N, C-alpha and C positions, 0 to 999 in steps of 0.2 A: 335204669341199669339192668332191667330184665333181659335185654338182648345182648348183654356184654359177652364178648367172646373170651373164652379161656383157652389155655394152651391145649388142653385135652380135646377141645372142640375142633381144632384145625389140623390140617395135614402138615407133616414134617417131611422134608426131602433133602437131597444131597446134590451139591455141585462139586464135581471133581475136575481139577486141572491136570490130574495125573502128575504129581510132582516127581521130578527126578532128583533123587537124594544124592548128596555129595558122596562120592565113592561108589555109586551104583550106576546101573545102566537103565535106559528106557524099558528094556525087557523086564527088569525087576519091577519097575513101576507099573507096567501093565498087569503083572501077576497080582501085585498088591491091590490094584483098583478092582479087579474081579473079585478078590477075596473080600474087600470092603463091601462091594455090591451084594454079595451073597449074605453077608452078615446083616446089613441094614435092611435087606428084604425080610429077613427073619424077625428083625426088631420092629417092623411095621412102617418103615418109611414108604412114602407113596411113589416117588420118582427119583431117578439117578441120572443127572444130566452131565454132559461133558462139554467143555468150553474150547472153542477153536482159538488157538494162539500159534504164532509162528516165530521162528528165530529166537526162541527163549531157551536158554541153557537148562532152566529148571522146570520146564513144562513140556509134557509129552503128548498133549491132546490135540496135535495139529491135524491128523487125519481123522476128523471127528466122526464122519459117517461110518468108517471102518470100525472105529472103537465102539460106536453105538451097537453095531452088530455083534461085536465081541462080547460086550457086557450082556446084551439081551440073550445071546446063545448060552451063557453060563448061569442065567437066572431063570425064574419061572413066572413070577407074577408082577414084580416091580416094573413100573413104567420107565423106559430108557429113552433119552433124547439129547438134543443139542441145547446147550445153554451159553452161547448159541453157535449156529452157523453164521459166519460173517458174510452176508449176502453180496456185498460189493466185490468179494473175491471170486465169485462163482456165477456161471450162467444159471438163471432160474430153472431152465429146463433140466440141467444136470442134477441140481439139488432135488427137483421133483422126482426124477428117475431114481436117485439114490434112496430117498426116504419112502417113495412109493414101494420100492422093492422091499425095504425093511418092514414097512407096514403090512405087506402081504405075508412075509415070513413070520413076523411076530404080531399077529392081529390084535388090536386093542391095547398095544403096549408101547407104541412109539410116539414121541413128541417131537415137533420141529420148532425150536426156538430160533428166532432170527434177530441178528444185530446189524447195525449199519456202519460200525467201525471196521477197520481192516484187521484188528487184532494183532498188529505188528508195527514195525517201523516202516518208513516210506520206501526205503530201498527194497525191503522184502515184499512190500505191497506191489512194487513195480514188477518184481520177479513173478509174483502170483498172477497178476492181471496183464502184464506186458505193456500196459499203458495206464495212466491215471486220469483219463478223460472222464467226464461226467460230473455230476453234482449231487447234492443231497436230494434234489428233486427226483433223481432216478430211483431212490429207495422205495417210495410208495408205489411207483409203477412196477418195479421188480417184484415187490411183495404180491401185488395183485396178479401179475403174470404167473408167478409161482403157484398161487392158490388156484388159478384157473386150470392148471394142468391136472389138478386132483378131481376136477368135475367130470361127470360122465360125458359121453360123446354128445348126448342131447343137450346138456347144459353148457358145454364149452363154447368159448367166444374167441377162438383163435384157430388158425389153420394148423399150426404146429401141435404135435401130440407127444405126451409122455405116456405111452400106452400102459406102462407098468404102474402108473400112479392113478389112472382114471378110476374114480369110484372108491379109492382106498381111503380109509379113515385115519388121517394123521393130523391131529390138532396143531394148528399154527399158533405160536405165541410171538408177541413182540417183546424184545428186551430193550431196556434203556437205562441210561444213567443221567438223563436230563428230561425235559418236558417234550422233546421232539417226538419220541416214539410213543409217549403217553397220548399225545394228540392223535397220532395215526391209529393206535390201538382202539381208541374211543370211536373214531370215525368208522373203522372197519368192523367194530364189534368183536374184537379179539381179546383173549386174556393177556394181561400185562405183567411182566416180571421186572422189578427194579433192582439195579445193582448197588444196593446200599452197602455192600461189603467193601467197596473201594471208592465209591463216589456218592457220599451221603448228602451233599449240599442241597440238591434240588428235590429230595425225596417228597416232602410234603406238597410242594407245588405240583409235582408230577401226578401225585395221587389225586389231588383236587381236580386238576384238569381232566384226568382220565375219567373219574366218576361223574363229574358235572356234564361232560360232553358225550358220554357213552351212548351209542345207538345199538339197540338189540339187533342181532343178526341171526342168520341160520346156524351160526357156529356157537353163539353164546347169547343168552337172554338177559343177563345182568352182569355188571362188572365183576371181574375176578382178579385179585391182586396177589401176586407172589413176591415176597421180599427175600432177597438173598443177604445173609449176614455171615460174619465170621463166628464160628463157634469152637471154643477149645475148653473142654471140660475134663476135670481130673478128680481124683478122690479128695484132694485138698486144694485150697486156694494157692498155696505155695507151689505145689507141684504143677498146677495149671499155668501159673505165671512163668515158671521156668520153661515149660513146654512151649509157651507162646513166644519165646525169644527167637524161635525159628521163623515164625510169622513176621516178627519185627525186622529180622535180618532180610527177609524176602522184600519187604516194603522199602527198606533202606537201599537195597540194590536198585529198585525201581526209581527211587528219588535220585540216586547217583547216576542213573543210566547205565548200570553195570549188570549184565545178565549173568546169573550164576546158579548153580545147583542149590537145592534146598539144604541149608546148613544145619548141623546138629545144634541142639539148645545149649545155651551158656548160662552160667550162674547169674550174670548181670550184663546189661547192655551198656553200662557205664564205660566210657572210653572207646566204645565201638561206634556210637553215633554222637553227634554234637547236639546240644540243646535245641538248636534250630531244626535239625533233622528229626529229632524226636517229636517236636511240635508238629512238623509236617506229617509224619507218619501217623501220629495219634489223631490228627484231624481227619485223615483219610479213613482211619479205623474207628470212627465214632461208634459204629455198630459192630464192635468186636466184643463178644460175650465170653469172658475168660474167668474161670474159677470152678469151684465145686458146684455140684448140682443145686445145692441150696442157694448159693450166691447168685447163680445165673437165673434161677427161676423167676424171682421178682423183677429182675431187669427185663427179661423177655416179656413178662406179662405187661410191664409198663409200655414196652414198644407196641405190643398188641393193642393195648388200650388207646394209644396215640394214633395208630394207623388203621386199626380194624382190618388188618390183613387177613386174607383167606388161607394163606399158606406161608410157612417159613422154610427156606432152603438154607442149609448150612454148608459152608465151605471151610476147610481146615488146612492149614499149612503146618503139618505135624511131622516131624522127622521120623520118629520111631513108629513102625506100623502097629505094634501092639498098643501103643499109647493112642494112636488114631482110632483104632477099633474101640478102645475103652471110652474115648470121648464121645463117639456116636452112640454107644450103648447108654451112657449116662444121660445124654440129651434125649434119647428116646424115652428114658425113665420119667422125664418131666410130664409126659402125657398120662402116666399111670398114677401119679401122686394125687 
């Protein structure tokens, strides 16, 4: 037990979907996200990632590279990146140019997390890509093509060039909710982030495969695991449970296939969801840590003991901005106790 990791030993980070609040606009959400980034930077969070989604009424993080620049320009030290860019929607060359530019403007602060899902529905994916040709096998090739653009001219293995990316240090991460990206991250020697905040089922299988098959690379000498979880902290358990009803309503919308803005909290979900819908939502939210700081701490430590994660990233669907700030402040306090 001498090597046991404790919460104070690992990095804490933030994933932001830039929620659009009911009755508010995306412009309001952008301001809130920058304010959140400034606060969590002060509270010691390591990185602030933005997730690419499209055609979702309650999510404003679709122009991910633009928002990475917006958040980086308004902060000083926190790492800012994508959690992630959905690579099937983009030409690898364009992504390299975007993040190479960001990496030059904000040196040592930009991360490039990559996912292989479209981050949207099929109709919108068609609008993004103009066609849906290709297969899963394209993703490994596209990842390696993208990484190639960041090499210097002497190292590069292609005729095409992303001049603004060459030699720029932008760490590439692979994101996943299954074992697929875990296998690829291990093969390429890249850090791996698992989406346990909405897809917990294959968490332990993915971690085992990643660690057992990891091959050291020029990018990373040993495996590095980031887990994304839902975190909603408040001064009391009762207050946190009420705040979390916005999260429950968000997932209920996903289950019902209804895109909506983030709803205000309610006193009870009874009568809003059916028992079946509640079971489905809670299954997806197995790794939702809701409560006072004291309540959350032991549960998070249990997760750390089970997974030996190197970093925890918190995402929150909290309607009131001040409550959201308070939640991240309390979570940060877990590292000082």
